[in-house]
LUMDREN-382417 format. One record per atom (N, C-alpha, C): residue number from 1; atom name; x, y, z. Coordinates in Angstrom, 1 decimal. Layout:
    k   a    east   north      up
  NUM  CA       X       Y       Z
...
This chain:
    k   a    east   north      up
    1   N     0.8    -1.2     0.0
    1  CA     0.0     0.0     0.0
    1   C     0.9     1.3     0.0
    2   N     1.9     1.3     0.8
    2  CA     2.8     2.4     0.9
    2   C     3.4     2.7    -0.5
    3   N     3.8     1.6    -1.2
    3  CA     4.4     1.7    -2.5
    3   C     3.4     2.4    -3.5
    4   N     2.2     2.0    -3.4
    4  CA     1.1     2.6    -4.3
    4   C     1.0     4.1    -4.0
    5   N     0.9     4.5    -2.7
    5  CA     0.8     5.9    -2.4
    5   C     2.0     6.7    -2.9
    6   N     3.2     6.1    -2.7
    6  CA     4.4     6.8    -3.2
    6   C     4.3     7.0    -4.7
    7   N     4.0     6.0    -5.4
    7  CA     3.9     6.0    -6.9
    7   C     2.8     7.0    -7.3
    8   N     1.7     7.0    -6.7
    8  CA     0.6     8.0    -7.1
    8   C     1.1     9.4    -6.8
    9   N     1.7     9.6    -5.6
    9  CA     2.2    10.9    -5.3
    9   C     3.3    11.4    -6.3
   10   N     4.2    10.6    -6.7
   10  CA     5.2    10.9    -7.7
   10   C     4.5    11.3    -9.0
   11   N     3.5    10.5    -9.5
   11  CA     2.8    10.8   -10.7
   11   C     2.1    12.2   -10.6
   12   N     1.5    12.4    -9.5
   12  CA     0.8    13.7    -9.3
   12   C     1.7    14.8    -9.3
   13   N     2.8    14.7    -8.6
   13  CA     3.8    15.8    -8.5
   13   C     4.4    16.0    -9.9
   14   N     4.7    15.0   -10.7
   14  CA     5.2    15.2   -12.0
   14   C     4.2    15.9   -12.9
   15   N     3.0    15.5   -12.8
   15  CA     2.0    16.1   -13.7
   15   C     1.8    17.6   -13.3
   16   N     1.9    17.9   -12.0
   16  CA     1.7    19.2   -11.5
   16   C     2.9    20.1   -12.1
   17   N     4.1    19.5   -12.1
   17  CA     5.3    20.2   -12.5
   17   C     5.2    20.5   -14.0
   18   N     4.6    19.6   -14.8
   18  CA     4.5    19.8   -16.2
   18   C     3.6    21.0   -16.5
   19   N     2.6    21.3   -15.7
   19  CA     1.7    22.4   -15.9
   19   C     2.2    23.7   -15.4
   20   N     3.3    23.7   -14.7
   20  CA     3.8    24.9   -14.1
   20   C     4.6    25.7   -15.1
   21   N     4.6    27.0   -14.9
   21  CA     5.4    27.9   -15.8
   21   C     6.8    27.8   -15.5
   22   N     7.7    27.9   -16.5
   22  CA     9.1    27.8   -16.3
   22   C     9.6    29.0   -15.3
   23   N    10.6    28.8   -14.6
   23  CA    11.1    29.7   -13.6
   23   C    11.5    31.1   -14.2
   24   N    11.9    31.0   -15.5
   24  CA    12.3    32.3   -16.2
   24   C    11.1    33.0   -16.9
   25   N    10.0    32.5   -16.7
   25  CA     8.8    33.1   -17.4
   25   C     8.4    34.4   -16.7
   26   N     8.3    35.4   -17.5
   26  CA     7.9    36.7   -17.0
   26   C     6.3    36.7   -16.9
   27   N     5.8    36.9   -15.7
   27  CA     4.4    36.9   -15.5
   27   C     3.7    38.2   -15.6
   28   N     4.4    39.3   -15.6
   28  CA     3.8    40.6   -15.7
   28   C     4.5    41.3   -16.9
   29   N     3.7    42.2   -17.6
   29  CA     4.2    42.9   -18.7
   29   C     3.3    44.1   -18.9
   30   N     3.4    44.6   -20.1
   30  CA     2.6    45.8   -20.6
   30   C     1.1    45.6   -20.4
   31   N     0.6    44.4   -20.7
   31  CA    -0.8    44.0   -20.4
   31   C    -0.7    43.4   -19.1
   32   N    -1.1    44.1   -18.1
   32  CA    -1.0    43.7   -16.7
   32   C    -1.8    42.4   -16.4
   33   N    -1.2    41.4   -15.8
   33  CA    -1.9    40.2   -15.4
   33   C    -2.1    39.2   -16.4
   34   N    -1.6    39.4   -17.7
   34  CA    -1.9    38.5   -18.8
   34   C    -0.7    38.4   -19.7
   35   N    -0.5    37.3   -20.4
   35  CA     0.5    37.1   -21.4
   35   C     1.9    36.9   -21.0
   36   N     2.1    35.8   -20.2
   36  CA     3.5    35.5   -19.7
   36   C     4.4    35.2   -20.9
   37   N     5.7    35.5   -20.7
   37  CA     6.6    35.4   -21.8
   37   C     8.0    35.1   -21.2
   38   N     9.0    34.8   -22.0
   38  CA    10.3    34.5   -21.6
   38   C    11.2    35.6   -22.3
   39   N    12.2    36.1   -21.5
   39  CA    13.2    37.0   -22.1
   39   C    14.2    36.1   -22.8
   40   N    14.6    36.6   -24.0
   40  CA    15.5    35.8   -24.8
   40   C    16.7    36.6   -25.2
   41   N    17.9    36.0   -25.1
   41  CA    19.1    36.7   -25.7
   41   C    19.2    36.3   -27.1
   42   N    18.8    37.3   -28.0
   42  CA    18.6    37.1   -29.4
   42   C    19.9    37.0   -30.2
   43   N    19.9    36.1   -31.1
   43  CA    21.0    36.0   -32.1
   43   C    20.4    36.7   -33.4
   44   N    19.2    36.4   -33.7
   44  CA    18.5    37.0   -34.9
   44   C    17.7    38.2   -34.4
   45   N    18.3    39.4   -34.5
   45  CA    17.8    40.6   -33.9
   45   C    16.9    41.3   -35.0
   46   N    15.9    42.0   -34.5
   46  CA    15.0    42.8   -35.2
   46   C    15.2    44.2   -34.8
   47   N    15.2    45.1   -35.7
   47  CA    15.3    46.5   -35.4
   47   C    14.2    46.9   -34.4
   48   N    14.6    47.7   -33.4
   48  CA    13.6    48.0   -32.4
   48   C    12.6    49.1   -32.9
   49   N    12.9    49.7   -34.0
   49  CA    11.9    50.6   -34.6
   49   C    11.0    49.9   -35.6
   50   N    11.0    48.6   -35.7
   50  CA    10.1    47.9   -36.5
   50   C     8.6    48.1   -36.1
   51   N     7.8    48.3   -37.1
   51  CA     6.3    48.4   -36.8
   51   C     5.6    47.1   -37.1
   52   N     4.9    46.7   -36.1
   52  CA     4.1    45.4   -36.3
   52   C     2.6    45.7   -36.5
   53   N     2.1    45.0   -37.5
   53  CA     0.6    45.1   -37.7
   53   C     0.2    43.6   -37.9
   54   N    -0.4    43.0   -36.8
   54  CA    -0.5    41.6   -36.7
   54   C    -2.0    41.3   -36.4
   55   N    -2.5    40.2   -37.1
   55  CA    -3.8    39.7   -36.9
   55   C    -3.8    38.3   -36.2
   56   N    -4.5    38.1   -35.2
   56  CA    -4.7    36.8   -34.6
   56   C    -6.1    36.3   -34.9
   57   N    -6.2    35.1   -35.4
   57  CA    -7.5    34.6   -35.9
   57   C    -8.0    33.6   -34.8
   58   N    -9.1    34.0   -34.2
   58  CA    -9.8    33.2   -33.2
   58   C   -11.0    32.5   -33.7
   59   N   -10.9    31.2   -33.9
   59  CA   -12.0    30.5   -34.5
   59   C   -12.7    29.5   -33.6
   60   N   -12.1    29.3   -32.4
   60  CA   -12.7    28.3   -31.5
   60   C   -12.8    28.8   -30.1
   61   N   -13.9    28.6   -29.5
   61  CA   -14.0    29.0   -28.1
   61   C   -13.2    28.1   -27.2
   62   N   -12.8    28.7   -26.1
   62  CA   -12.1    27.9   -25.0
   62   C   -13.2    27.1   -24.2
   63   N   -12.7    26.2   -23.4
   63  CA   -13.6    25.5   -22.5
   63   C   -14.4    26.5   -21.7
   64   N   -15.6    26.3   -21.3
   64  CA   -16.3    27.3   -20.5
   64   C   -15.6    27.7   -19.2
   65   N   -15.5    29.0   -19.1
   65  CA   -14.9    29.6   -17.9
   65   C   -13.3    29.7   -18.0
   66   N   -12.8    29.3   -19.1
   66  CA   -11.3    29.4   -19.3
   66   C   -10.9    30.5   -20.3
   67   N    -9.7    31.0   -20.2
   67  CA    -9.2    32.0   -21.0
   67   C    -8.8    31.4   -22.4
   68   N    -9.2    32.1   -23.5
   68  CA    -8.9    31.6   -24.8
   68   C    -7.5    31.8   -25.1
   69   N    -6.8    30.8   -25.6
   69  CA    -5.4    30.8   -25.8
   69   C    -5.0    31.8   -26.9
   70   N    -5.9    32.0   -27.9
   70  CA    -5.6    33.0   -28.9
   70   C    -5.6    34.4   -28.4
   71   N    -6.5    34.7   -27.5
   71  CA    -6.5    36.1   -26.9
   71   C    -5.3    36.2   -26.0
   72   N    -5.0    35.2   -25.3
   72  CA    -3.8    35.3   -24.4
   72   C    -2.5    35.4   -25.3
   73   N    -2.5    34.8   -26.4
   73  CA    -1.3    34.9   -27.3
   73   C    -1.1    36.3   -27.8
   74   N    -2.2    37.0   -28.1
   74  CA    -2.2    38.4   -28.4
   74   C    -1.5    39.3   -27.3
   75   N    -1.9    39.0   -26.1
   75  CA    -1.3    39.7   -24.9
   75   C     0.2    39.3   -24.8
   76   N     0.5    38.1   -25.0
   76  CA     1.9    37.6   -24.9
   76   C     2.7    38.3   -26.0
   77   N     2.2    38.4   -27.2
   77  CA     2.9    39.0   -28.3
   77   C     3.3    40.5   -28.0
   78   N     2.3    41.2   -27.5
   78  CA     2.5    42.6   -27.1
   78   C     3.5    42.7   -25.9
   79   N     3.3    41.9   -24.9
   79  CA     4.2    41.9   -23.7
   79   C     5.6    41.6   -24.0
   80   N     5.9    40.6   -24.8
   80  CA     7.3    40.2   -25.1
   80   C     8.0    41.3   -25.9
   81   N     7.2    41.9   -26.8
   81  CA     7.9    42.9   -27.7
   81   C     8.1    44.2   -27.0
   82   N     7.2    44.6   -26.1
   82  CA     7.4    45.9   -25.4
   82   C     8.5    45.6   -24.4
   83   N     8.6    44.5   -23.7
   83  CA     9.6    44.2   -22.8
   83   C    11.0    44.2   -23.5
   84   N    11.0    43.7   -24.8
   84  CA    12.3    43.7   -25.5
   84   C    12.7    45.0   -26.1
   85   N    11.9    46.1   -25.9
   85  CA    12.3    47.4   -26.3
   85   C    11.6    48.0   -27.5
   86   N    10.5    47.3   -28.0
   86  CA     9.7    47.8   -29.1
   86   C     8.7    48.8   -28.5
   87   N     8.5    49.9   -29.2
   87  CA     7.5    50.9   -28.7
   87   C     6.1    50.4   -28.8
   88   N     5.3    50.5   -27.8
   88  CA     3.9    50.1   -27.8
   88   C     3.2    50.6   -29.0
   89   N     3.4    51.9   -29.3
   89  CA     2.7    52.5   -30.4
   89   C     3.1    51.9   -31.8
   90   N     4.1    51.1   -31.9
   90  CA     4.5    50.5   -33.1
   90   C     4.0    49.0   -33.2
   91   N     3.1    48.7   -32.2
   91  CA     2.5    47.3   -32.2
   91   C     1.0    47.4   -32.3
   92   N     0.5    47.1   -33.5
   92  CA    -0.9    47.2   -33.8
   92   C    -1.4    45.7   -33.9
   93   N    -2.4    45.4   -33.1
   93  CA    -2.9    44.0   -33.0
   93   C    -4.4    44.0   -33.2
   94   N    -4.9    43.1   -34.0
   94  CA    -6.3    42.9   -34.2
   94   C    -6.6    41.4   -34.0
   95   N    -7.7    41.1   -33.3
   95  CA    -8.1    39.8   -33.1
   95   C    -9.4    39.6   -33.9
   96   N    -9.4    38.8   -35.0
   96  CA   -10.5    38.5   -35.8
   96   C   -11.2    37.3   -35.3
   97   N   -12.5    37.4   -34.9
   97  CA   -13.2    36.3   -34.2
   97   C   -14.3    35.7   -35.1
   98   N   -14.3    34.4   -35.2
   98  CA   -15.4    33.8   -36.0
   98   C   -15.6    32.4   -35.4
   99   N   -16.6    31.7   -36.0
   99  CA   -16.9    30.3   -35.5
   99   C   -17.4    30.4   -34.0
  100   N   -17.1    29.4   -33.3
  100  CA   -17.6    29.3   -31.9
  100   C   -16.8    30.3   -31.0
  101   N   -15.7    30.9   -31.6
  101  CA   -14.9    31.9   -30.8
  101   C   -15.7    33.1   -30.4
  102   N   -16.8    33.4   -31.0
  102  CA   -17.6    34.5   -30.6
  102   C   -18.1    34.4   -29.2
  103   N   -18.3    33.2   -28.7
  103  CA   -18.7    33.0   -27.3
  103   C   -17.7    33.7   -26.3
  104   N   -16.4    33.6   -26.6
  104  CA   -15.4    34.2   -25.7
  104   C   -15.3    35.7   -25.7
  105   N   -16.0    36.3   -26.6
  105  CA   -16.1    37.8   -26.6
  105   C   -17.5    38.2   -26.3
  106   N   -18.3    37.3   -25.8
  106  CA   -19.7    37.5   -25.5
  106   C   -19.7    38.3   -24.1
  107   N   -20.8    39.1   -24.0
  107  CA   -20.9    39.8   -22.7
  107   C   -21.3    38.9   -21.6
  108   N   -21.2    39.4   -20.3
  108  CA   -21.5    38.5   -19.2
  108   C   -22.8    37.8   -19.2
  109   N   -23.9    38.5   -19.6
  109  CA   -25.2    37.9   -19.6
  109   C   -25.3    36.8   -20.6
  110   N   -24.8    37.1   -21.8
  110  CA   -24.8    36.0   -22.9
  110   C   -24.0    34.8   -22.4
  111   N   -22.7    35.1   -22.0
  111  CA   -21.8    34.0   -21.7
  111   C   -22.3    33.1   -20.6
  112   N   -22.8    33.8   -19.5
  112  CA   -23.2    33.0   -18.3
  112   C   -24.5    32.2   -18.6
  113   N   -25.4    32.8   -19.5
  113  CA   -26.6    32.0   -19.8
  113   C   -26.2    30.8   -20.6
  114   N   -25.2    31.0   -21.5
  114  CA   -24.9    29.8   -22.4
  114   C   -24.0    28.8   -21.7
  115   N   -23.1    29.2   -20.9
  115  CA   -22.1    28.3   -20.3
  115   C   -22.3    28.0   -18.8
  116   N   -23.0    28.8   -18.1
  116  CA   -23.2    28.7   -16.7
  116   C   -21.9    29.0   -15.9
  117   N   -21.0    29.8   -16.6
  117  CA   -19.7    30.2   -16.1
  117   C   -19.6    31.7   -16.3
  118   N   -18.7    32.3   -15.5
  118  CA   -18.3    33.7   -15.8
  118   C   -17.3    33.7   -16.9
  119   N   -17.4    34.7   -17.8
  119  CA   -16.5    34.8   -18.9
  119   C   -15.1    35.3   -18.5
  120   N   -14.2    34.4   -18.4
  120  CA   -12.8    34.7   -18.0
  120   C   -12.1    35.6   -19.0
  121   N   -12.6    35.7   -20.2
  121  CA   -12.0    36.5   -21.2
  121   C   -12.3    37.9   -21.1
  122   N   -13.4    38.3   -20.5
  122  CA   -13.9    39.7   -20.5
  122   C   -12.8    40.6   -19.9
  123   N   -12.2    40.4   -18.8
  123  CA   -11.2    41.3   -18.3
  123   C    -9.9    41.4   -19.2
  124   N    -9.6    40.3   -19.9
  124  CA    -8.4    40.3   -20.8
  124   C    -8.8    41.1   -22.0
  125   N   -10.0    40.9   -22.6
  125  CA   -10.4    41.7   -23.7
  125   C   -10.4    43.2   -23.4
  126   N   -10.9    43.6   -22.2
  126  CA   -10.9    45.0   -21.9
  126   C    -9.4    45.5   -21.7
  127   N    -8.6    44.7   -21.1
  127  CA    -7.2    45.1   -20.9
  127   C    -6.5    45.3   -22.2
  128   N    -6.7    44.4   -23.2
  128  CA    -6.2    44.5   -24.5
  128   C    -6.7    45.7   -25.3
  129   N    -8.0    45.9   -25.2
  129  CA    -8.7    47.0   -25.9
  129   C    -8.2    48.3   -25.3
  130   N    -8.0    48.4   -24.0
  130  CA    -7.5    49.6   -23.4
  130   C    -6.1    50.0   -23.9
  131   N    -5.4    49.0   -24.5
  131  CA    -4.0    49.2   -25.0
  131   C    -4.1    49.3   -26.6
  132   N    -5.3    49.4   -27.1
  132  CA    -5.4    49.6   -28.6
  132   C    -5.7    48.4   -29.4
  133   N    -5.8    47.2   -28.8
  133  CA    -6.1    46.0   -29.6
  133   C    -7.6    46.1   -30.0
  134   N    -7.8    45.8   -31.3
  134  CA    -9.2    45.7   -31.9
  134   C    -9.7    44.3   -31.9
  135   N   -11.0    44.1   -31.6
  135  CA   -11.6    42.8   -31.7
  135   C   -12.7    43.0   -32.7
  136   N   -12.6    42.2   -33.8
  136  CA   -13.6    42.2   -34.9
  136   C   -14.2    40.9   -35.0
  137   N   -15.6    40.8   -34.9
  137  CA   -16.3    39.6   -35.0
  137   C   -17.0    39.4   -36.3
  138   N   -16.9    38.2   -36.9
  138  CA   -17.6    37.9   -38.1
  138   C   -19.1    37.9   -37.9
  139   N   -19.7    38.8   -38.7
  139  CA   -21.2    38.9   -38.6
  139   C   -21.9    37.6   -39.1
  140   N   -21.3    36.9   -40.1
  140  CA   -21.8    35.7   -40.6
  140   C   -21.9    34.6   -39.5
  141   N   -20.7    34.5   -38.8
  141  CA   -20.7    33.5   -37.6
  141   C   -21.6    33.9   -36.5
  142   N   -21.7    35.2   -36.2
  142  CA   -22.6    35.7   -35.2
  142   C   -24.0    35.2   -35.5
  143   N   -24.4    35.5   -36.7
  143  CA   -25.8    35.1   -37.1
  143   C   -26.0    33.6   -37.1
  144   N   -25.0    32.8   -37.5
  144  CA   -25.1    31.4   -37.5
  144   C   -25.2    30.9   -36.1
  145   N   -24.5    31.5   -35.1
  145  CA   -24.6    31.0   -33.7
  145   C   -25.6    31.7   -32.9
  146   N   -26.5    32.6   -33.6
  146  CA   -27.6    33.2   -32.9
  146   C   -27.2    34.4   -32.0
  147   N   -26.1    35.0   -32.3
  147  CA   -25.6    36.1   -31.5
  147   C   -26.0    37.5   -32.2
  148   N   -26.4    38.4   -31.4
  148  CA   -26.7    39.8   -31.9
  148   C   -25.6    40.7   -31.4
  149   N   -25.5    41.9   -32.0
  149  CA   -24.5    42.9   -31.6
  149   C   -24.5    43.1   -30.0
  150   N   -25.7    43.1   -29.5
  150  CA   -25.9    43.3   -28.0
  150   C   -25.4    42.2   -27.2
  151   N   -25.1    41.0   -27.8
  151  CA   -24.5    39.9   -27.0
  151   C   -23.0    40.0   -26.8
  152   N   -22.4    41.0   -27.4
  152  CA   -20.9    41.0   -27.3
  152   C   -20.4    42.1   -26.3
  153   N   -19.2    41.9   -25.9
  153  CA   -18.6    42.9   -25.0
  153   C   -18.5    44.2   -25.7
  154   N   -18.5    45.3   -25.0
  154  CA   -18.6    46.6   -25.6
  154   C   -17.3    46.9   -26.5
  155   N   -16.2    46.2   -26.2
  155  CA   -15.0    46.4   -27.0
  155   C   -15.0    45.8   -28.4
  156   N   -16.0    45.0   -28.7
  156  CA   -16.1    44.2   -29.9
  156   C   -16.8    45.0   -31.0
  157   N   -16.2    44.9   -32.2
  157  CA   -16.8    45.5   -33.4
  157   C   -17.4    44.3   -34.3
  158   N   -18.5    44.5   -34.9
  158  CA   -19.1    43.5   -35.8
  158   C   -18.8    43.9   -37.2
  159   N   -18.3    42.9   -38.0
  159  CA   -18.0    43.1   -39.4
  159   C   -18.9    42.2   -40.2
  160   N   -19.0    42.5   -41.5
  160  CA   -19.8    41.7   -42.4
  160   C   -19.4    40.3   -42.3
  161   N   -18.0    40.0   -42.3
  161  CA   -17.5    38.6   -42.2
  161   C   -16.1    38.7   -41.7
  162   N   -15.6    37.6   -41.2
  162  CA   -14.2    37.4   -40.9
  162   C   -13.4    37.5   -42.2
  163   N   -13.9    36.9   -43.3
  163  CA   -13.2    36.9   -44.6
  163   C   -13.0    38.4   -45.0
  164   N   -14.0    39.2   -44.8
  164  CA   -13.9    40.6   -45.2
  164   C   -12.8    41.3   -44.3
  165   N   -12.9    41.1   -43.0
  165  CA   -11.9    41.7   -42.1
  165   C   -10.5    41.3   -42.5
  166   N   -10.3    40.0   -42.7
  166  CA    -8.9    39.5   -43.1
  166   C    -8.5    40.2   -44.4
  167   N    -9.3    40.2   -45.4
  167  CA    -9.0    40.8   -46.7
  167   C    -8.6    42.3   -46.5
  168   N    -9.4    43.0   -45.8
  168  CA    -9.1    44.5   -45.6
  168   C    -7.8    44.7   -44.8
  169   N    -7.7    43.9   -43.7
  169  CA    -6.5    44.1   -42.9
  169   C    -5.2    43.7   -43.6
  170   N    -5.3    42.7   -44.5
  170  CA    -4.2    42.3   -45.3
  170   C    -3.8    43.5   -46.2
  171   N    -4.8    44.1   -46.8
  171  CA    -4.5    45.2   -47.7
  171   C    -3.9    46.4   -47.0
  172   N    -4.2    46.5   -45.7
  172  CA    -3.7    47.5   -44.8
  172   C    -2.3    47.2   -44.2
  173   N    -1.8    46.1   -44.7
  173  CA    -0.4    45.7   -44.2
  173   C    -0.3    44.8   -43.0
  174   N    -1.4    44.3   -42.5
  174  CA    -1.4    43.3   -41.4
  174   C    -1.0    42.0   -41.9
  175   N    -0.2    41.3   -41.0
  175  CA     0.1    39.9   -41.3
  175   C    -0.6    39.0   -40.3
  176   N    -0.9    37.8   -40.8
  176  CA    -1.6    36.8   -40.0
  176   C    -0.6    36.0   -39.1
  177   N    -0.8    36.1   -37.8
  177  CA     0.1    35.3   -36.9
  177   C    -0.4    33.9   -36.9
  178   N     0.5    32.9   -37.3
  178  CA     0.0    31.5   -37.4
  178   C    -0.1    30.8   -36.1
  179   N     0.1    31.4   -34.9
  179  CA     0.0    30.7   -33.7
  179   C    -1.2    31.1   -32.9
């Protein structure tokens, strides 16, 4: 029995360690409370006056009550670059939302009615929007999923479609972040 308890304890501790953040992970940044990142001694350096215009594509909702990894990636992108010396005003980020991802930018009433959880993404969306990040929702997906403009957080803009938003943003010089 003791052997069994020791083995179970070791497995639990190992699993817990796997989910922990690395010791060198920065937990605070320009977007307070979100977007942990690691400082890197770069060999491939980018000029610190580079201007970034980046789109994150959010197509799938997170599990109810959890933060969406795509929204968190947008915060991490901004945090790591500002920390590395890039000017915040040179970092323009847009999150284009479609599919079930619309749930994660739904307002509290909509989200709680649908999932029975509080929307963990709402404070992150506000923190990002306060730093200039745009959130654009596909009107086609919204209609498909039965969402109205009033179902979204106030920081969210409704577009004709995600395809339209991506096409226009690409013409404006935005690149699609593949992560």
